[in-house]
C-alpha positions in Angstrom: 1.2 -63.1 17.8 -1.9 -61.1 18.5 0.2 -59.5 21.2 2.6 -58.3 18.5 -0.1 -57.6 15.8 -1.6 -55.1 18.4 1.5 -53.5 19.0 2.2 -53.1 14.8 -1.6 -51.4 14.8 -0.7 -48.9 17.1 2.0 -48.0 15.6 0.9 -47.2 12.7 -1.6 -45.2 14.4 0.7 -43.5 16.0 2.6 -42.8 12.4 -0.6 -41.9 11.0 -1.1 -39.3 13.4 1.9 -37.8 13.8 2.4 -37.3 10.2 -1.0 -35.7 9.7 0.0 -33.8 12.7 3.0 -32.8 10.9 1.1 -32.5 7.4 -1.1 -29.5 9.2 1.7 -27.5 10.8 3.3 -27.5 7.5 -0.3 -26.2 5.4 -0.9 -24.1 8.4 -1.1 -20.8 6.6 1.2 -17.9 7.5 -0.9 -14.7 8.8 2.1 -12.3 7.6 3.7 -11.9 4.5 4.8 -9.4 2.0 3.4 -10.5 -1.6 2.8 -14.1 0.1 -0.9 -15.3 -2.2 -1.3 -18.1 0.6 -1.1 -15.5 3.6 -4.1 -15.5 5.6 -5.0 -12.2 8.0 -4.4 -12.7 12.0 -7.6 -11.7 13.8 -5.6 -8.9 15.2 -4.8 -7.4 11.7 -7.9 -8.9 9.7 -7.7 -6.6 6.5 -4.9 -7.1 4.3 -2.4 -4.3 3.5 -2.9 -3.2 -0.5 -0.4 -1.3 -1.3 0.0 1.4 -4.4 3.4 2.8 -5.4 3.9 5.8 -7.6 4.2 7.2 -10.4 6.9 6.0 -12.2 7.5 3.5 -10.2 6.0 0.0 -9.4 5.1 -2.1 -6.5 8.0 -4.2 -5.8 10.4 -1.6 -5.8 8.4 1.2 -4.1 7.4 -0.9 -1.0 10.9 -2.8 -0.9 11.4 -1.2 2.6 8.1 -0.5 3.4 6.1 -4.0 2.6 8.2 -6.5 4.2 8.3 -3.8 7.4 4.7 -3.7 7.4 4.7 -7.9 7.6 7.2 -8.3 10.7 4.6 -6.2 12.1 1.6 -8.9 11.2 0.0 -8.3 8.1 -0.6 -9.8 5.1 0.6 -6.7 2.6 0.8 -6.9 -1.1 2.4 -4.4 -3.6 2.0 -4.9 -7.3 2.5 -2.9 -10.3 -0.5 -1.2 -11.8 -0.7 1.5 -14.7 1.9 0.1 -17.2 2.1 1.0 -20.2 4.2 -1.9 -21.6 3.6 -5.3 -19.5 7.1 -5.8 -19.6 8.7 -2.4 -18.4 8.6 -2.2 -15.0 7.3 1.1 -14.6 4.0 1.9 -13.6 1.4 4.5 -13.0 2.0 6.4 -16.7 -1.5 5.5 -17.8 -5.2 7.5 -17.1 -6.0 7.1 -13.6 -8.8 6.0 -14.6 -7.5 3.1 -16.4 -5.2 2.3 -13.4 -8.1 2.7 -10.5 -9.5 -0.1 -12.4 -6.9 -2.4 -12.0 -6.5 -1.2 -8.2 -10.1 -2.4 -7.8 -9.4 -5.8 -9.6 -6.1 -6.3 -7.4 -8.3 -5.3 -4.0 -10.6 -7.6 -5.4 -8.2 -10.2 -6.5 -6.7 -9.7 -2.6 -9.9 -9.9 -0.8 -10.4 -13.3 -2.4 -6.9 -15.0 -1.8 -6.9 -14.0 2.0 -11.4 -14.6 2.2 -10.9 -11.0 3.7 -14.0 -8.9 3.5 -12.5 -5.6 3.3 -8.0 -4.3 2.9 -6.6 -1.0 4.1 -5.1 0.8 1.5 -1.3 2.7 1.8 -0.4 4.7 -1.2 2.3 6.6 -2.2 2.4 9.8 -4.2 -0.3 8.7 -7.1 -1.1 5.3 -5.4 -2.0 7.9 -2.2 -4.3 9.6 -4.4 -5.7 6.7 -5.9 -5.9 5.2 -2.8 -8.4 8.2 -1.9 -9.8 8.6 -5.6 -11.0 4.4 -5.7 -13.4 4.6 -2.9 -15.2 7.8 -4.1 -15.0 7.3 -7.8 -15.3 4.2 -8.3 -17.5 3.1 -5.9 -15.5 1.0 -3.4 -15.8 2.5 -0.7 -17.3 -0.9 1.0 -14.4 -2.7 0.3 -12.2 -1.0 2.0 -11.4 -0.2 6.0 -9.0 2.3 6.2 -6.7 4.5 3.9 -2.9 5.7 4.7 -2.0 8.2 1.8 1.1 9.3 1.9 1.9 12.9 0.1 -0.9 11.9 -2.2 -1.7 15.3 -5.2 -5.3 15.1 -3.2 -5.6 18.8 -5.5 -3.2 18.6 -7.8 0.2 19.5 -8.0 2.1 22.5 -9.7 4.8 20.4 -10.6 4.3 17.1 -13.2 8.0 15.2 -11.5 6.0 12.7 -9.7 7.9 10.4 -12.0 11.1 10.8 -9.5 9.2 7.5 -8.2 11.0 5.7 -11.3 14.3 7.6 -10.9 14.8 6.8 -7.5 14.5 2.5 -8.1 16.8 3.0 -10.7 14.3 2.8 -13.8 15.1 6.3 -15.1 16.3 5.0 -18.9 12.8 2.8 -18.4 11.0 5.6 -17.2 12.6 8.3 -20.6 11.5 5.1 -22.7 8.0 5.4 -21.6 7.9 9.3 -21.8 8.6 9.3 -25.0 7.0 6.8 -26.6 3.7 6.2 -24.9 3.5 9.9 -23.5 2.1 10.2 -19.3 -2.0 10.6 -18.9 -2.0 10.6 -15.4 0.4 13.5 -15.6 -1.9 15.9 -16.9 -4.3 14.2 -15.0 -2.7 15.1 -11.6 -2.1 18.7 -12.0 -3.6 21.6 -10.6 -7.1 21.7 -13.0 -6.8 18.1 -14.0 -9.7 15.6 -14.5 -8.8 13.3 -12.0 -8.1 16.3 -9.6 -11.6 17.8 -10.5 -13.4 14.2 -10.3 -12.3 14.1 -7.0 -12.3 17.1 -5.4 -15.9 17.6 -6.3 -18.2 17.5 -3.8 -16.8 15.5 0.3 -13.8 13.3 -0.8 -13.6 11.5 2.6 -16.3 8.3 2.3 -18.6 7.7 5.1 -17.4 4.5 6.8 -13.3 4.8 5.8 -10.6 5.9 8.1 -8.4 8.3 6.1 -4.6 9.4 7.0 -3.0 11.5 4.9 0.8 12.0 6.1 3.0 14.8 4.3 6.2 16.2 4.0 6.9 20.3 4.5 10.8 19.2 2.3 8.7 17.6 -0.6 9.7 19.4 -3.9 6.9 17.3 -6.0 3.8 18.2 -4.1 3.7 21.3 -3.4 2.6 23.6 -1.7 2.8 20.4 0.7 -0.9 21.4 1.9 -2.5 20.4 -1.0 -2.1 16.8 0.0 -4.3 16.9 2.9 -8.5 16.4 3.4 -9.9 19.1 4.9 -12.8 17.3 6.6 -14.1 16.5 9.3 -13.0 12.4 10.9 -9.7 12.6 8.7 -6.3 13.1 10.5 -3.8 15.2 8.3 -0.4 15.7 9.4 3.4 16.4 8.2 5.7 13.5 9.2 7.6 17.4 10.8 4.8 17.9 13.7 5.7 14.1 14.6 10.0 14.3 14.2 10.4 17.8 13.9 14.0 17.1 12.5 13.5 14.1 10.0 14.1 16.2 6.3 12.7 12.9 3.8 11.3 14.4 0.6 8.7 13.2 -1.1 10.6 9.7 -2.8 11.6 9.1 0.8 8.6 8.6 2.3 8.1 5.3 1.5 12.0 4.2 2.9 11.6 6.0 5.8 11.4 4.4 8.6 10.0 7.0 11.0 7.4 7.5 8.2 7.4 4.0 8.6 6.5 3.5 12.3 3.3 6.5 11.8 1.1 4.4 8.6 1.9 1.1 11.1 0.3 3.5 13.5 -2.5 4.7 11.7 -3.1 1.3 10.4 -3.6 0.0 13.9 -4.1 2.8 16.5 -5.4 0.5 18.9 -1.8 -0.7 19.3 -0.2 2.6 18.0 3.7 2.9 19.7 5.3 6.0 20.3 7.4 6.6 17.1 11.2 6.6 17.6 12.4 9.2 15.4 15.6 9.0 13.5 16.8 5.9 13.4 17.0 2.5 11.6 14.3 -0.4 10.8 11.6 -0.6 14.1 9.5 -3.6 14.2 
């Protein structure tokens, strides 16, 4: 009788331990993912990524390629829509740069809180690239950022106001037209040469101490022109054209967020120690 009772106790104990182990495995937080708020960064990539979309676009759409790509490279990556004139219409970035920047800072804080990370790395495209540079300087959240990777930012202003073509590319032409007709585009006038946001960014040094900057532009960009206006000509900033690495890549402004060669350049900028040789003109490289 005592032997049978002992076997029963041991069996129950074994099942309890097994169940506990299985529960622990199931509850383990992922160390990579795209818009997964349970993600906890790994020791190799301790800074989660905040991905900022272009004017007229939205987070999930603008980063439908690059977001999962970076997640597959081991990052916790987050892309939400900022600067919507109408909450129910997925067209972002059209409201004033200042208002959008406040929303972006709140997103940075939310990502830091959710992941437990002290800092984030910010990847931006078009207006989002401008915001990635603008926030640390003008809003003063440089201590929350490790790296900035900016794809075609209108850093010094642009001579062309068609940046909302990002929304066109995502199939949002009707929604973009509705927003522009009924609510206008304060951000557009702020991003042209001499615009108020451009003046605030470019008065004095742009790059902030403690933040690593990479600016990626394309010689085939028809929207941010002249192309060199994207660059930050200051010590410690790495400026490059896509064509410096892939001479025959015809990628334009909008396509930067969807181009496999650019994705590799972004990944290398985020992880210089683990940088890989860029293979041009091929499909997704993970």
